C-alpha positions as CSV (number, residue, x, y, z in Angstrom):
1,M,8.9,-15.6,-2.6
2,I,8.3,-12.3,-1.4
3,Q,5.9,-11.6,1.6
4,S,3.4,-8.9,2.8
5,M,4.0,-7.2,6.0
6,T,0.3,-6.5,5.9
7,G,-1.4,-9.4,8.0
8,F,-3.9,-10.9,10.8
9,G,-4.0,-14.3,12.6
10,K,-6.3,-15.1,15.7
11,H,-6.7,-18.8,17.4
12,V,-8.8,-19.2,20.5
13,V,-8.3,-22.0,23.4
14,Q,-11.0,-22.9,25.7
15,L,-9.5,-24.5,29.0
16,P,-12.2,-25.8,31.7
17,S,-12.8,-22.6,33.0
18,K,-11.0,-19.8,31.0
19,K,-11.1,-18.9,27.0
20,I,-7.8,-17.4,25.8
21,T,-7.8,-15.4,22.6
22,I,-4.9,-14.6,20.8
23,E,-5.1,-12.1,18.2
24,L,-1.8,-10.6,16.0
25,K,-2.1,-8.0,13.8
26,S,1.0,-6.4,11.2
27,L,1.2,-3.6,9.0
28,N,4.3,-2.2,7.3
29,S,7.3,-0.7,9.4
30,K,11.1,0.0,8.8
31,S,11.9,-2.4,12.1
32,L,10.0,-4.5,14.2
33,D,7.5,-2.7,16.7
34,I,5.3,-5.1,18.8
35,N,2.7,-3.3,20.8
36,A,1.1,-6.1,23.4
37,R,-1.8,-6.0,25.1
38,I,-2.1,-8.6,27.8
39,P,-3.3,-8.9,31.3
40,Q,-1.2,-8.5,34.4
41,S,-1.2,-11.9,35.5
42,Y,0.6,-12.9,32.5
43,R,3.2,-10.3,32.2
44,E,5.7,-12.8,33.3
45,K,5.4,-14.7,29.9
46,E,5.4,-11.7,28.1
47,L,9.1,-11.7,26.9
48,E,8.9,-15.5,25.6
49,L,5.7,-14.4,24.0
50,R,7.4,-11.6,22.1
51,K,10.2,-13.7,21.2
52,M,8.0,-16.0,19.6
53,I,6.7,-13.3,17.3
54,A,10.1,-11.5,16.5
55,D,11.2,-14.6,14.9
56,A,8.4,-15.3,13.1
57,L,7.4,-11.9,11.6
58,I,10.8,-10.4,11.3
59,R,9.7,-7.2,10.7
60,G,6.4,-4.7,10.7
61,K,4.3,-3.0,13.2
62,V,2.7,-5.5,15.3
63,D,-0.4,-5.1,17.5
64,F,-0.3,-8.6,19.8
65,G,-3.2,-9.1,21.9
66,L,-4.0,-11.8,24.6
67,Y,-7.5,-11.9,26.0
68,V,-8.7,-13.9,28.8
69,E,-12.0,-14.4,29.4
70,I,-13.4,-16.5,32.5
71,T,-16.1,-19.3,31.7
72,G,-16.2,-21.4,34.9
73,E,-16.9,-20.2,38.6
74,E,-13.1,-19.4,39.1
75,T,-12.5,-15.9,40.7
76,T,-9.2,-14.7,42.5
77,A,-11.1,-11.3,43.6
78,E,-12.2,-11.3,47.4
79,V,-14.0,-8.9,49.4
80,N,-11.6,-7.2,51.6
81,Q,-14.2,-7.4,54.9
82,G,-11.8,-5.4,57.3
83,V,-11.7,-2.6,55.0
84,V,-15.3,-2.4,54.2
85,K,-16.1,-2.4,57.9
86,K,-13.5,0.3,58.6
87,Y,-15.4,2.5,55.4
88,M,-18.9,1.7,56.8
89,E,-17.9,2.8,60.4
90,Q,-16.6,6.0,59.2
91,L,-19.5,6.5,56.8
92,G,-21.8,6.0,59.3
93,K,-20.5,8.9,61.7
94,I,-20.9,11.3,58.7
95,A,-24.2,10.5,57.8
96,K,-27.3,8.4,58.7
97,G,-28.3,5.3,57.0
98,D,-29.1,1.8,56.9
99,D,-26.3,-0.8,56.9
100,I,-27.3,-1.9,53.0
101,K,-26.8,1.7,52.1
102,L,-23.4,2.2,53.9
103,L,-22.3,-1.1,52.3
104,E,-23.2,0.2,48.7
105,L,-20.8,3.4,49.2
106,A,-18.0,1.2,51.0
107,L,-17.8,-1.2,48.1
108,R,-16.8,2.1,45.9
109,M,-14.1,2.9,48.0
110,P,-10.3,1.9,47.1
111,D,-8.9,-1.5,48.2
112,T,-12.3,-3.1,49.0
113,L,-11.3,-6.1,46.8
114,K,-8.5,-8.0,46.9
115,T,-6.9,-10.0,44.3
116,D,-4.5,-12.8,44.7
117,K,-1.7,-13.2,41.8
118,D,-1.8,-17.1,40.4
119,D,1.0,-18.2,39.0
120,I,0.2,-19.7,35.4
121,N,0.1,-23.4,35.4
122,E,2.2,-25.2,32.9
123,A,-0.7,-26.5,31.2
124,E,-2.0,-23.4,30.9
125,Y,1.0,-21.7,29.3
126,E,1.3,-24.8,27.0
127,A,-2.4,-24.1,25.6
128,I,-1.2,-20.2,25.2
129,V,2.0,-21.1,23.4
130,K,0.1,-23.5,21.1
131,A,-2.6,-20.6,20.4
132,M,0.2,-18.1,19.7
133,K,1.9,-20.9,16.7
134,E,-1.7,-21.5,15.4
135,A,-2.2,-17.5,15.2
136,L,1.2,-16.8,13.9
137,S,0.7,-19.6,11.3
138,E,-2.3,-17.7,10.2
139,I,-0.8,-14.6,9.8
140,M,2.2,-15.8,8.1
141,N,-0.2,-17.4,5.3
142,F,-2.1,-14.2,5.3
143,R,1.3,-12.5,4.4
144,N,1.9,-15.2,1.7
145,E,-1.1,-14.2,-0.1
146,E,-0.6,-10.7,0.1
147,G,2.6,-11.5,-1.0
148,K,1.7,-13.1,-4.3
149,V,-0.4,-10.1,-5.2
150,L,2.3,-7.8,-4.9
151,E,5.1,-10.2,-6.7
152,K,2.3,-10.2,-9.7
153,D,1.9,-6.5,-9.4
154,F,5.9,-6.1,-9.4
155,M,6.3,-8.4,-12.4
156,D,3.8,-6.7,-14.7
157,R,5.6,-3.3,-13.7
158,I,9.1,-4.7,-14.6
159,A,7.6,-5.9,-17.9
160,T,6.5,-2.7,-18.8
161,L,10.0,-1.2,-18.1
162,N,11.5,-3.8,-20.4
163,T,9.1,-2.8,-23.0
164,L,9.7,1.0,-22.4
165,L,13.8,0.4,-22.3
166,E,13.4,-1.7,-25.8
167,K,11.3,1.5,-27.3
168,V,14.4,3.6,-26.0
169,N,16.7,1.4,-27.5
170,A,14.9,1.6,-31.0
171,M,14.6,5.3,-30.7
172,D,18.1,5.8,-29.8
173,P,19.3,6.1,-33.6
174,E,16.9,8.4,-34.4
175,R,17.7,10.6,-31.3
176,L,21.3,10.9,-32.4
177,G,20.4,11.7,-35.9
178,T,18.1,14.4,-34.6
179,V,20.7,15.8,-32.0
180,R,23.4,15.8,-34.7
181,E,21.6,17.6,-37.4
182,R,20.6,20.4,-34.3
183,L,24.1,21.1,-33.7
184,E,25.3,21.4,-37.5
185,R,22.4,24.0,-37.8
186,A,23.4,25.8,-35.2
187,V,26.8,26.1,-36.4
188,A,25.3,27.0,-39.8
189,D,23.2,29.5,-38.3
190,L,26.9,31.2,-37.0
191,Q,27.8,32.0,-40.6
192,I,31.3,31.2,-40.1
193,E,34.0,29.1,-41.6
194,L,35.1,25.9,-39.6
195,D,37.8,23.5,-40.1
196,D,35.9,20.3,-41.2
197,N,37.9,17.9,-39.3
198,R,38.0,19.8,-36.2
199,F,34.3,20.2,-36.5
200,E,33.7,16.5,-36.6
201,Q,35.9,16.0,-33.4
202,E,33.8,18.6,-31.7
203,L,30.5,17.2,-32.9
204,I,31.7,13.6,-31.5
205,Y,32.7,14.9,-28.5
206,Y,29.1,16.5,-28.2
207,L,27.2,13.3,-29.2
208,E,29.5,11.4,-26.5
209,K,28.1,13.5,-23.9
210,Y,24.7,12.6,-25.3
211,D,25.2,9.0,-25.4
212,I,23.1,6.7,-23.1
213,T,24.5,3.3,-24.0
214,E,25.8,2.2,-20.4
215,E,22.7,3.8,-18.6
216,K,20.8,1.1,-20.9
217,V,22.8,-1.7,-20.5
218,R,23.0,-1.0,-16.6
219,L,19.1,-0.4,-16.4
220,A,18.8,-3.8,-18.1
221,N,21.1,-5.3,-15.7
222,H,18.8,-4.0,-12.6
223,L,15.6,-5.0,-14.2
224,N,16.9,-8.5,-14.4
225,Y,18.5,-8.3,-10.7
226,F,15.1,-7.1,-9.4
227,E,13.2,-9.8,-11.2
228,T,15.7,-12.5,-10.0
229,T,15.8,-11.2,-6.3
230,L,11.6,-11.3,-6.7
231,K,11.8,-15.0,-7.0
232,S,14.4,-16.0,-4.6
233,N,13.3,-18.1,-1.8
234,D,13.7,-15.3,0.9
235,S,11.5,-12.3,0.9
236,N,13.9,-9.3,0.9
237,G,12.0,-6.1,0.8
238,K,15.1,-3.8,1.6
239,K,17.1,-5.7,-1.1
240,L,14.6,-4.9,-3.6
241,G,14.3,-1.3,-2.5
242,F,18.2,-0.7,-3.1
243,I,17.7,-2.1,-6.6
244,A,14.7,0.3,-7.3
245,Q,16.6,3.1,-6.3
246,E,19.7,2.4,-8.9
247,M,16.9,1.8,-11.5
248,G,15.5,5.1,-10.8
249,R,19.3,6.8,-11.1
250,E,19.6,5.4,-14.8
251,I,16.0,6.4,-15.7
252,N,17.0,10.0,-14.6
253,T,20.2,9.8,-16.1
254,I,18.7,8.7,-19.7
255,G,16.0,11.7,-19.1
256,S,18.5,14.1,-18.7
257,K,21.0,13.3,-21.5
258,A,18.1,12.4,-23.7
259,N,17.4,16.1,-25.3
260,Y,15.0,14.3,-27.5
261,A,11.0,15.0,-26.8
262,P,9.9,11.9,-27.8
263,M,12.5,9.8,-25.6
264,Q,12.0,12.0,-22.7
265,Q,8.1,10.8,-23.0
266,L,8.9,7.2,-22.5
267,V,11.3,8.3,-19.6
268,V,8.3,9.9,-17.8
269,Q,6.1,6.7,-18.2
270,M,9.3,4.5,-16.7
271,K,9.2,7.0,-13.6
272,D,5.6,6.6,-13.3
273,E,5.8,2.7,-13.0
274,L,8.7,3.0,-10.9
275,E,7.1,5.3,-8.6
276,K,4.4,2.7,-8.3
277,I,6.6,0.0,-7.5
278,K,8.5,1.9,-4.6
279,E,4.8,2.4,-3.3
280,Q,4.3,-1.1,-3.2
281,M,7.6,-1.8,-1.7
282,L,7.1,-0.3,1.6
283,N,4.7,-3.6,2.1
284,V,7.3,-6.0,1.6
285,L,9.0,-7.9,4.2
């Protein structure tokens, strides 16, 4: 079953004095690209959290946010009284004003607040890990649902390609007959005598150049292989992309060899279906 690289997951955990929110959003990308937004005090755990994301999501452009909201009376910021008093003294020498006004001005200056960095306690980190697992589970479910939509679209388009290939097979004898008549008329217009055996040999040679039997067989095999890969247990967008490229080569060759307008119209339809498959393939994990 295939998975989409598009997804969203969110989980909130409430601690006694904090509310911690984990948000994950992913879009398609050729590789794994994680953009993390984490408060400075939680940076020591960033690598571990990134590894959790990488192990679960494998590929995609991922925006990861860890947001912390203080809901209790806990705070780690304190007024740096010595710095504030020094600012007030200097400001008082520059301009007259009461202490309240000087204090307001001083508090706007750098380094007036000091923050003690607290280590993340074990219970808090366990809560973060749990929230991360829940958010990852949610985004994986999102990806799976999107994958089902993509899979149905691919199956419908593969069915259309098989139908068009059947029409190409049915049309092929008529095409070769038309090409043969065209060559015979061209030779007749030259109004010269030819050895019948030699002419037949040359005719067979040219008809073999227009033969598309191998291309039709290979395209049928590629269509079956694509469908089998689509139904495998693993989501392998890159492999499906390679198969689609091979399908394109066979379709292009059929078009170049066709030399017959009705068949070339079928080839155009096949190219259109394949192009839509390739566009959607960019979203597959």
